[in-house]
Every structure is written in structure tokens, then in C-alpha cells.
All heavy atoms as an XYZ file, in Angstrom:
730
protein
N      46.857    124.770    -59.780
C      46.640    126.149    -60.137
C      46.983    126.351    -61.613
O      47.968    125.797    -62.101
C      47.548    127.032    -59.276
C      47.020    128.420    -59.131
S      48.175    129.475    -58.247
C      47.523    129.423    -56.627
N      46.131    127.151    -62.287
C      46.384    127.373    -63.705
C      47.592    128.287    -63.898
O      47.943    129.061    -63.016
C      45.162    128.010    -64.351
C      44.039    127.026    -64.473
C      42.854    127.521    -65.237
N      42.939    128.879    -65.730
C      41.890    129.650    -65.940
N      40.687    129.199    -65.669
N      42.028    130.860    -66.406
N      48.171    128.186    -65.071
C      49.394    128.935    -65.356
C      49.175    130.446    -65.305
O      49.995    131.196    -64.796
C      49.919    128.527    -66.717
C      51.130    129.316    -67.114
C      51.723    128.819    -68.386
N      53.165    128.761    -68.135
C      54.001    127.932    -68.646
N      53.597    127.031    -69.475
N      55.270    127.958    -68.341
N      48.047    130.958    -65.841
C      47.818    132.404    -65.877
C      47.474    132.968    -64.501
O      47.558    134.166    -64.283
C      46.726    132.762    -66.882
C      45.414    132.071    -66.574
O      45.457    130.930    -66.115
O      44.360    132.682    -66.802
N      47.090    132.115    -63.556
C      46.738    132.572    -62.211
C      47.951    132.609    -61.276
O      47.891    133.180    -60.198
C      45.672    131.660    -61.593
C      44.340    131.739    -62.273
C      43.664    133.032    -61.885
C      42.276    133.075    -62.487
N      41.574    134.278    -62.160
N      49.056    131.965    -61.694
C      50.232    131.918    -60.834
C      50.814    133.313    -60.666
O      50.804    134.125    -61.582
C      51.301    131.011    -61.444
C      51.031    129.554    -61.268
C      52.197    128.763    -61.790
C      51.942    127.287    -61.652
N      53.048    126.513    -62.215
N      51.335    133.553    -59.522
C      51.989    134.823    -59.225
C      53.422    134.728    -59.748
O      54.200    133.889    -59.301
C      51.970    135.051    -57.718
C      52.440    136.391    -57.299
C      51.304    137.368    -57.305
C      51.780    138.646    -56.626
N      50.998    139.754    -56.976
N      53.728    135.566    -60.709
C      55.071    135.559    -61.256
C      55.933    136.584    -60.550
O      55.432    137.525    -59.941
C      55.018    135.851    -62.752
C      54.582    134.627    -63.534
C      54.584    134.909    -65.020
N      53.218    134.684    -65.482
C      52.464    135.573    -66.079
N      52.913    136.761    -66.326
N      51.240    135.298    -66.447
N      57.234    136.421    -60.660
C      58.178    137.277    -59.952
C      58.062    138.740    -60.384
O      58.186    139.654    -59.583
C      59.593    136.766    -60.184
C      60.622    137.381    -59.284
C      61.964    136.727    -59.493
C      62.969    137.264    -58.503
N      64.267    136.644    -58.656
N      57.793    139.008    -61.670
C      57.732    140.365    -62.187
C      56.421    141.074    -61.903
O      56.258    142.236    -62.229
N      55.460    140.394    -61.290
C      54.144    140.982    -61.051
C      54.016    141.661    -59.683
O      52.932    141.766    -59.143
C      53.058    139.909    -61.180
C      52.830    139.505    -62.618
O      53.276    140.244    -63.509
O      52.215    138.452    -62.835
N      55.088    142.133    -59.138
C      55.027    142.782    -57.842
C      54.208    144.068    -57.869
O      53.596    144.453    -56.902
C      56.434    143.128    -57.366
C      57.193    141.952    -56.905
C      58.492    142.407    -56.289
N      59.473    141.356    -56.489
C      60.724    141.563    -56.788
N      61.193    142.778    -56.921
N      61.550    140.555    -56.952
N      54.238    144.736    -58.982
C      53.590    146.031    -59.077
C      52.197    145.949    -59.678
O      51.652    146.941    -60.114
C      54.464    146.978    -59.916
C      55.822    147.177    -59.303
C      56.920    146.498    -59.800
C      56.003    148.016    -58.227
C      58.168    146.668    -59.241
C      57.249    148.184    -57.661
C      58.333    147.516    -58.163
N      51.627    144.797    -59.717
C      50.280    144.632    -60.249
C      50.273    144.664    -61.764
O      51.196    144.202    -62.422
N      49.231    145.233    -62.329
C      49.093    145.258    -63.778
C      49.966    146.314    -64.424
O      50.274    146.239    -65.591
C      47.632    145.523    -64.167
O      47.231    146.760    -63.592
C      46.738    144.405    -63.706
N      50.366    147.324    -63.671
C      51.176    148.384    -64.242
C      52.642    148.000    -64.203
O      53.201    147.691    -63.160
C      50.958    149.685    -63.482
C      51.634    150.854    -64.141
C      51.364    152.150    -63.391
O      50.939    152.118    -62.261
N      51.628    153.252    -64.042
N      53.260    148.005    -65.334
C      54.666    147.683    -65.463
C      55.488    148.935    -65.179
O      55.019    150.049    -65.357
C      54.925    147.170    -66.882
C      56.303    146.584    -67.031
O      57.146    146.720    -66.163
N      56.526    145.917    -68.147
N      56.723    148.767    -64.736
C      57.585    149.923    -64.487
C      57.769    150.762    -65.742
O      57.787    151.978    -65.691
C      58.964    149.457    -64.028
C      59.040    148.939    -62.644
C      60.496    148.605    -62.357
C      60.644    147.787    -61.114
N      62.041    147.400    -60.883
N      57.913    150.099    -66.875
C      58.183    150.799    -68.120
C      56.949    151.464    -68.715
O      57.064    152.232    -69.651
C      58.790    149.839    -69.141
C      60.145    149.262    -68.747
C      60.597    148.256    -69.791
C      61.176    150.357    -68.602
N      55.760    151.173    -68.191
C      54.560    151.767    -68.759
C      54.517    153.279    -68.549
O      53.807    153.988    -69.236
C      53.310    151.125    -68.177
O      53.216    151.427    -66.800
N      55.285    153.768    -67.603
C      55.335    155.210    -67.377
C      56.069    155.923    -68.502
O      55.858    157.105    -68.745
C      56.031    155.510    -66.042
C      55.369    154.938    -64.800
C      56.264    155.160    -63.600
C      54.022    155.581    -64.585
N      56.961    155.198    -69.189
C      57.778    155.807    -70.222
C      57.263    155.538    -71.634
O      57.815    156.041    -72.589
C      59.213    155.306    -70.110
C      59.818    155.606    -68.769
C      59.975    154.607    -67.835
C      60.197    156.891    -68.440
C      60.519    154.877    -66.587
C      60.739    157.178    -67.200
C      60.903    156.174    -66.273
N      56.219    154.740    -71.757
C      55.675    154.431    -73.075
C      54.842    155.584    -73.590
O      54.318    156.391    -72.823
C      54.807    153.170    -73.016
C      55.606    151.906    -72.851
C      54.680    150.717    -72.880
C      55.440    149.436    -72.670
N      54.555    148.287    -72.609
N      54.698    155.640    -74.896
C      53.835    156.651    -75.507
C      52.385    156.367    -75.164
O      51.998    155.204    -75.055
C      54.001    156.640    -77.024
C      55.337    157.155    -77.472
C      55.374    157.186    -78.961
N      56.640    157.699    -79.436
C      57.043    157.651    -80.685
N      56.268    157.105    -81.597
N      58.194    158.143    -81.031
N      51.580    157.395    -75.026
C      50.166    157.153    -74.720
C      49.462    156.482    -75.900
O      49.812    156.701    -77.059
C      49.609    158.548    -74.470
C      50.572    159.475    -75.103
C      51.907    158.805    -75.079
N      48.485    155.649    -75.570
C      47.764    154.899    -76.596
C      46.840    155.803    -77.415
O      46.592    155.560    -78.579
C      46.946    153.776    -75.952
C      47.799    152.760    -75.213
C      48.729    151.991    -76.119
O      48.341    151.680    -77.260
O      49.861    151.702    -75.685
N      46.313    156.837    -76.783
C      45.367    157.723    -77.455
C      46.145    158.795    -78.196
O      46.966    159.495    -77.613
C      44.422    158.384    -76.429
C      43.463    159.316    -77.136
C      43.694    157.328    -75.643
N      45.891    158.913    -79.477
C      46.539    159.939    -80.287
C      45.479    160.710    -81.043
O      44.473    160.160    -81.465
C      47.503    159.313    -81.289
C      48.707    158.702    -80.640
C      49.712    158.362    -81.685
N      50.859    157.723    -81.062
C      51.951    157.416    -81.696
N      52.059    157.676    -82.970
N      52.947    156.850    -81.074
N      45.752    161.975    -81.241
C      44.852    162.812    -82.015
C      45.425    162.943    -83.418
O      46.569    163.342    -83.587
C      44.712    164.188    -81.366
C      44.140    164.117    -79.987
C      44.945    164.230    -78.873
C      42.788    163.920    -79.804
C      44.426    164.157    -77.603
C      42.249    163.843    -78.543
C      43.068    163.965    -77.435
N      44.609    162.612    -84.406
C      45.071    162.713    -85.779
C      44.883    164.132    -86.294
O      43.834    164.726    -86.117
C      44.303    161.739    -86.668
C      44.678    160.317    -86.442
C      44.263    159.477    -87.603
C      44.833    158.092    -87.448
N      44.667    157.301    -88.627
N      45.927    164.617    -86.925
C      45.823    165.922    -87.550
C      45.217    165.726    -88.934
O      45.489    164.742    -89.608
C      47.208    166.558    -87.712
C      47.860    166.954    -86.409
C      49.046    167.839    -86.634
C      50.173    167.128    -87.327
N      51.375    167.925    -87.495
N      44.427    166.685    -89.348
C      43.868    166.621    -90.676
C      44.902    167.017    -91.710
O      45.895    167.683    -91.407
N      44.674    166.614    -92.932
C      45.595    166.936    -94.017
C      45.556    168.436    -94.293
O      44.490    168.995    -94.549
C      45.202    166.153    -95.266
S      46.217    166.553    -96.694
N      46.704    169.112    -94.256
C      46.708    170.552    -94.497
C      46.397    170.916    -95.948
O      45.999    172.053    -96.224
C      48.127    170.974    -94.116
C      48.941    169.743    -94.213
C      48.019    168.600    -93.915
N      46.557    169.974    -96.868
C      46.296    170.263    -98.282
C      44.878    169.882    -98.695
O      44.471    170.170    -99.811
C      47.309    169.531    -99.157
C      48.764    169.951    -98.938
C      49.690    169.082    -99.751
C      48.959    171.405    -99.282
N      44.128    169.218    -97.812
C      42.747    168.852    -98.114
C      41.749    169.792    -97.453
O      40.555    169.690    -97.693
C      42.464    167.427    -97.632
O      43.285    166.513    -98.309
N      42.254    170.675    -96.610
C      41.369    171.586    -95.890
C      40.763    172.607    -96.850
O      41.221    172.788    -97.982
C      42.144    172.307    -94.795
N      39.721    173.264    -96.366
C      39.051    174.272    -97.177
C      39.994    175.465    -97.362
O      40.610    175.940    -96.413
C      37.774    174.725    -96.463
C      36.826    175.475    -97.331
C      35.515    175.703    -96.611
C      34.491    176.243    -97.578
N      33.203    176.440    -96.911
N      40.125    175.927    -98.578
C      40.995    177.055    -98.883
C      42.465    176.676    -98.986
O      43.332    177.546    -98.943
N      42.755    175.389    -99.113
C      44.143    174.935    -99.228
C      44.671    175.250   -100.625
O      43.914    175.263   -101.600
C      44.223    173.435    -98.970
N      45.968    175.504   -100.742
C      46.538    175.810   -102.058
C      46.542    174.593   -102.978
O      46.581    173.446   -102.524
C      47.964    176.254   -101.738
C      48.267    175.634   -100.432
C      46.969    175.555    -99.692
N      46.495    174.864   -104.259
C      46.533    173.819   -105.281
C      47.957    173.284   -105.406
O      48.917    174.059   -105.369
C      46.076    174.408   -106.623
C      45.927    173.406   -107.737
C      44.672    172.575   -107.627
O      43.723    173.009   -106.960
O      44.657    171.485   -108.225
N      48.102    171.980   -105.537
C      49.430    171.380   -105.705
C      49.823    171.516   -107.168
O      49.165    170.972   -108.063
C      49.435    169.901   -105.277
C      49.087    169.768   -103.805
C      50.792    169.271   -105.550
C      48.922    168.357   -103.327
N      50.896    172.267   -107.394
C      51.359    172.508   -108.755
C      52.881    172.613   -108.730
O      53.451    173.111   -107.746
C      50.746    173.808   -109.286
C      50.980    173.998   -110.774
O      51.172    172.981   -111.473
O      50.991    175.151   -111.228
N      53.538    172.170   -109.780
C      54.999    172.199   -109.804
C      55.539    173.622   -109.866
O      56.704    173.864   -109.563
C      55.546    171.359   -110.966
C      55.304    171.946   -112.331
C      56.267    172.741   -112.946
C      54.120    171.706   -113.018
C      56.052    173.273   -114.215
C      53.900    172.228   -114.262
C      54.867    173.017   -114.853
O      54.641    173.554   -116.097
N      54.696    174.590   -110.245
C      55.133    175.987   -110.318
C      54.999    176.720   -108.987
O      55.555    177.801   -108.822
C      54.322    176.727   -111.387
C      54.573    176.184   -112.797
C      53.656    176.831   -113.783
C      52.356    176.062   -113.778
N      51.423    176.468   -114.822
N      54.277    176.136   -108.032
C      54.082    176.747   -106.722
C      55.265    176.376   -105.827
O      55.193    175.481   -104.992
C      52.759    176.284   -106.115
C      52.367    177.065   -104.899
O      53.130    177.885   -104.403
N      51.171    176.806   -104.409
N      56.375    177.096   -105.974
C      57.617    176.748   -105.292
C      57.547    176.999   -103.787
O      58.171    176.293   -103.005
C      58.784    177.533   -105.892
C      59.028    177.293   -107.387
C      60.189    178.119   -107.854
C      59.258    175.828   -107.660
N      56.781    177.998   -103.393
C      56.653    178.307   -101.972
C      56.029    177.127   -101.217
O      56.457    176.770   -100.125
C      55.801    179.557   -101.803
C      55.774    180.115   -100.418
C      54.997    181.418   -100.395
C      54.958    181.997    -99.000
N      54.188    183.238    -98.940
N      55.028    176.502   -101.824
C      54.381    175.339   -101.221
C      55.306    174.123   -101.246
O      55.429    173.407   -100.248
C      53.080    175.010   -101.968
C      52.369    173.737   -101.543
C      51.725    173.921   -100.185
C      51.348    173.320   -102.569
N      55.965    173.893   -102.360
C      56.799    172.700   -102.507
C      57.996    172.716   -101.569
O      58.407    171.668   -101.070
C      57.278    172.558   -103.957
C      56.197    172.356   -105.020
C      56.832    172.205   -106.381
C      55.321    171.170   -104.699
N      58.564    173.878   -101.296
C      59.732    173.964   -100.417
C      59.398    173.585    -98.980
O      60.275    173.182    -98.221
C      60.319    175.371   -100.465
C      61.105    175.611   -101.722
C      62.001    176.833   -101.617
N      62.716    177.024   -102.869
C      62.529    178.057   -103.674
N      61.671    179.002   -103.361
N      63.215    178.161   -104.779
N      58.128    173.725    -98.594
C      57.718    173.330    -97.243
C      57.781    171.818    -97.057
O      57.876    171.333    -95.933
C      56.290    173.801    -96.958
C      56.205    175.274    -96.707
C      54.801    175.770    -96.468
N      53.907    174.810    -95.857
C      52.584    174.893    -95.893
N      51.998    175.879    -96.527
N      51.835    173.990    -95.302
N      57.693    171.069    -98.143
C      57.649    169.609    -98.073
C      58.938    168.952    -98.565
O      58.959    167.759    -98.846
C      56.445    169.092    -98.860
C      55.152    169.572    -98.253
C      54.460    170.657    -98.781
C      54.641    168.972    -97.112
C      53.286    171.107    -98.201
C      53.476    169.419    -96.522
C      52.808    170.487    -97.074
O      51.654    170.944    -96.485
N      60.014    169.733    -98.658
C      61.324    169.211    -99.048
C      62.302    169.528    -97.925
O      62.279    170.636    -97.373
C      61.799    169.858   -100.376
C      63.188    169.395   -100.744
C      60.835    169.536   -101.493
N      63.152    168.572    -97.570
C      64.131    168.782    -96.504
C      65.269    169.669    -97.004
O      65.345    170.016    -98.180
C      64.681    167.443    -96.006
O      65.484    166.859    -97.013
N      66.189    169.995    -96.092
C      67.344    170.821    -96.453
C      68.251    170.121    -97.447
O      68.918    170.777    -98.259
C      68.152    171.157    -95.201
C      67.363    172.012    -94.228
O      66.426    172.696    -94.679
O      67.697    171.986    -93.026
N      68.270    168.802    -97.387
C      69.114    168.027    -98.297
C      68.438    167.750    -99.636
O      69.038    167.135   -100.508
C      69.514    166.694    -97.647
O      68.327    165.978    -97.297
C      70.358    166.926    -96.409
N      67.190    168.172    -99.799
C      66.492    168.003   -101.063
C      65.594    166.780   -101.138
O      65.060    166.469   -102.204
N      65.428    166.086   -100.024
C      64.582    164.888   -100.022
C      63.137    165.272    -99.701
O      62.882    166.214    -98.955
C      65.072    163.891    -98.975
C      66.437    163.319    -99.293
C      66.828    162.322    -98.240
C      68.175    161.710    -98.535
N      68.549    160.733    -97.505
N      62.204    164.500   -100.223
C      60.782    164.723    -99.969
C      60.465    164.198    -98.571
O      60.798    163.056    -98.232
C      59.920    164.011   -101.020
C      60.252    164.529   -102.421
C      58.442    164.197   -100.725
C      59.626    163.744   -103.547
N      59.819    165.033    -97.756
C      59.478    164.634    -96.395
C      58.333    163.628    -96.420
O      57.398    163.764    -97.212
C      59.071    165.854    -95.571
C      60.177    166.865    -95.309
C      59.612    168.089    -94.616
C      61.270    166.247    -94.464
N      58.367    162.607    -95.547
C      57.303    161.595    -95.528
C      56.006    162.153    -94.944
O      56.007    163.119    -94.175
C      57.871    160.490    -94.644
C      58.905    161.147    -93.823
C      59.453    162.283    -94.624
N      54.903    161.510    -95.288
C      53.588    161.991    -94.855
C      53.370    161.810    -93.355
O      52.556    162.510    -92.773
C      52.480    161.273    -95.628
O      52.549    159.889    -95.393
N      54.107    160.909    -92.713
C      53.946    160.743    -91.266
C      54.482    161.943    -90.511
O      54.073    162.217    -89.388
C      54.600    159.460    -90.773
C      56.072    159.387    -90.972
C      56.621    158.010    -90.574
N      57.864    157.739    -91.239
C      59.034    158.212    -90.866
N      59.119    158.997    -89.830
N      60.118    157.914    -91.534
N      55.364    162.709    -91.132
C      55.889    163.934    -90.527
C      55.018    165.129    -90.893
O      54.699    165.964    -90.056
C      57.351    164.165    -90.953
C      58.231    163.073    -90.383
C      57.835    165.547    -90.519
C      59.652    163.107    -90.857
N      54.610    165.210    -92.158
C      53.867    166.375    -92.629
C      52.362    166.230    -92.468
O      51.641    167.206    -92.658
C      54.176    166.630    -94.113
O      53.827    165.474    -94.878
C      55.646    166.957    -94.306
N      51.863    165.048    -92.163
C      50.430    164.757    -91.979
C      49.615    164.989    -93.242
O      48.444    165.330    -93.187
C      49.851    165.555    -90.815
N      50.224    164.795    -94.396
C      49.534    164.925    -95.676
C      48.890    163.588    -96.007
O      49.461    162.534    -95.743
C      50.534    165.356    -96.778
C      49.871    165.420    -98.135
C      51.153    166.684    -96.434
N      47.689    163.626    -96.585
C      46.990    162.388    -96.935
C      47.747    161.643    -98.037
O      48.586    162.209    -98.734
C      45.564    162.687    -97.374
O      45.572    163.425    -98.579
N      47.400    160.382    -98.200
C      48.126    159.531    -99.143
C      47.975    160.018   -100.580
O      48.949    160.048   -101.342
C      47.607    158.104    -99.011
C      48.418    157.076    -99.733
C      47.917    155.666    -99.485
O      46.795    155.480    -99.026
N      48.727    154.685    -99.770
N      46.772    160.421   -100.945
C      46.522    160.893   -102.299
C      47.279    162.196   -102.580
O      47.918    162.350   -103.620
C      45.017    161.108   -102.490
C      44.641    161.393   -103.909
O      45.382    161.055   -104.829
N      43.512    162.038   -104.106
N      47.237    163.121   -101.635
C      47.926    164.396   -101.810
C      49.442    164.216   -101.769
O      50.174    164.951   -102.424
C      47.506    165.384   -100.716
C      46.043    165.737   -100.746
C      45.717    166.657   -101.878
C      44.246    167.027   -101.823
N      43.881    168.011   -102.803
N      49.928    163.230   -101.006
C      51.368    162.971   -100.944
C      51.887    162.511   -102.300
O      52.971    162.914   -102.722
C      51.663    161.909    -99.874
C      53.120    161.545    -99.727
C      53.951    162.594    -99.042
O      53.423    163.490    -98.408
N      55.255    162.498    -99.162
N      51.108    161.695   -102.998
C      51.514    161.262   -104.342
C      51.589    162.448   -105.292
O      52.550    162.599   -106.046
C      50.523    160.235   -104.884
C      50.691    158.877   -104.294
C      49.933    157.832   -105.099
N      49.713    156.662   -104.289
C      48.547    156.320   -103.759
N      47.471    157.046   -103.971
N      48.437    155.234   -103.034
N      50.548    163.285   -105.278
C      50.538    164.466   -106.149
C      51.678    165.413   -105.804
O      52.302    166.007   -106.687
C      49.199    165.197   -106.030
C      48.052    164.435   -106.629
C      46.751    165.189   -106.489
C      45.596    164.390   -107.069
N      44.318    165.086   -106.913
N      51.957    165.534   -104.522
C      53.022    166.406   -104.054
C      54.380    165.898   -104.521
O      55.214    166.689   -104.994
C      52.982    166.473   -102.532
C      53.778    167.541   -101.833
C      53.254    168.918   -102.206
C      53.690    167.350   -100.339
N      54.604    164.603   -104.433
C      55.897    164.051   -104.848
C      56.100    164.176   -106.355
O      57.212    164.461   -106.802
C      56.029    162.598   -104.410
O      55.077    161.798   -105.056
N      55.036    164.008   -107.123
C      55.143    164.185   -108.580
C      55.473    165.642   -108.908
O      56.327    165.930   -109.757
C      53.838    163.740   -109.283
C      53.821    164.172   -110.730
C      53.678    162.239   -109.180
N      54.822    166.576   -108.227
C      55.069    167.997   -108.469
C      56.491    168.383   -108.073
O      57.157    169.154   -108.787
C      54.060    168.837   -107.688
N      56.987    167.846   -106.965
C      58.357    168.143   -106.526
C      59.364    167.590   -107.525
O      60.335    168.258   -107.887
C      58.614    167.575   -105.114
C      57.814    168.373   -104.083
C      60.095    167.603   -104.764
C      57.801    167.771   -102.695
N      59.128    166.374   -108.013
C      60.049    165.773   -108.976
C      60.052    166.538   -110.298
O      61.101    166.707   -110.931
C      59.682    164.312   -109.206
C      60.029    163.436   -108.023
C      59.525    162.028   -108.210
C      59.751    161.209   -106.949
N      59.199    159.848   -107.056
N      58.886    167.026   -110.720
C      58.828    167.839   -111.939
C      59.602    169.134   -111.772
O      60.337    169.558   -112.660
C      57.377    168.161   -112.288
C      56.673    167.047   -112.966
C      55.288    167.456   -113.404
N      54.595    166.308   -113.962
C      53.296    166.182   -114.033
N      52.507    167.152   -113.579
N      52.734    165.113   -114.552
N      59.421    169.785   -110.631
C      60.114    171.050   -110.375
C      61.629    170.826   -110.295
O      62.415    171.661   -110.771
C      59.606    171.663   -109.089
N      62.063    169.701   -109.717
C      63.486    169.400   -109.652
C      64.046    169.121   -111.044
O      65.152    169.549   -111.379
C      63.724    168.188   -108.747
C      63.566    168.485   -107.278
C      63.670    167.239   -106.420
O      63.503    166.108   -106.913
N      63.896    167.432   -105.130
N      63.281    168.426   -111.859
C      63.723    168.105   -113.213
C      63.878    169.377   -114.055
O      64.825    169.504   -114.838
C      62.734    167.149   -113.884
C      63.129    166.768   -115.280
C      64.147    165.853   -115.506
C      62.495    167.323   -116.378
C      64.506    165.503   -116.795
C      62.854    166.984   -117.663
C      63.865    166.073   -117.875
N      62.969    170.307   -113.869
C      63.039    171.571   -114.612
C      64.029    172.558   -114.008
O      64.266    173.620   -114.590
C      61.650    172.209   -114.676
C      60.623    171.430   -115.505
C      59.237    172.031   -115.323
C      61.010    171.437   -116.960
N      64.581    172.238   -112.851
C      65.567    173.103   -112.217
C      64.957    174.268   -111.447
O      65.650    175.246   -111.165
N      63.689    174.162   -111.097
C      63.036    175.228   -110.346
C      63.395    175.168   -108.862
O      63.434    176.196   -108.187
C      61.515    175.148   -110.518
C      61.011    175.265   -111.969
C      59.518    175.055   -112.010
C      61.380    176.622   -112.526
N      63.622    173.956   -108.369
C      64.009    173.780   -106.953
C      65.475    173.442   -106.898
O      65.946    172.584   -107.576
C      63.171    172.667   -106.263
C      61.739    173.087   -106.179
C      63.708    172.355   -104.904
C      60.828    172.085   -105.511
């Protein structure tokens, strides 16, 4: 008998593993970039209301995996936040 055809001890429950109930689902819906949408605000170091949404309470820039901002806009956003911090606006 081939190795992959052998019945192993952990295969009592068939193809579904016990832990598969607790795993994250494979299908995910991607959110669009909020700064690339139509009518989105311009990224500027003077727009403090926009910049504060992307800075944590401790003053760190939030990552794009949390804010769902595209890679290009995340770079522009981080430059604008750093400029505003340097000028003392934030």
C-alpha cells in the first residue's frame, strides 16, 4: 500500500481537521483604498483632520494593513505626516 493511501491515526474525522473550525476563512473581501476613491481628500501636510485619522494615540503611523490604504497613498501619507510632525502641526 502506498504511503498516502494509508489510514493514519489523526484521520478519524476525514478531510476536516478539528482545528479547521477555528481557522480564518480562506475567502476575504478586499476593501478599496479610501484615499483613491472618487471625491477623496487630497493628501497634504496641512490637512490635519485627515492626517490624525492615520496616526495612533502614541503618534505612530498606522500600517496600511489596518487602514486599507494603497501602497502609493501610504507613502504619500507617511511623508505628509512626517512633515507635519517636523513643523509641529501634529
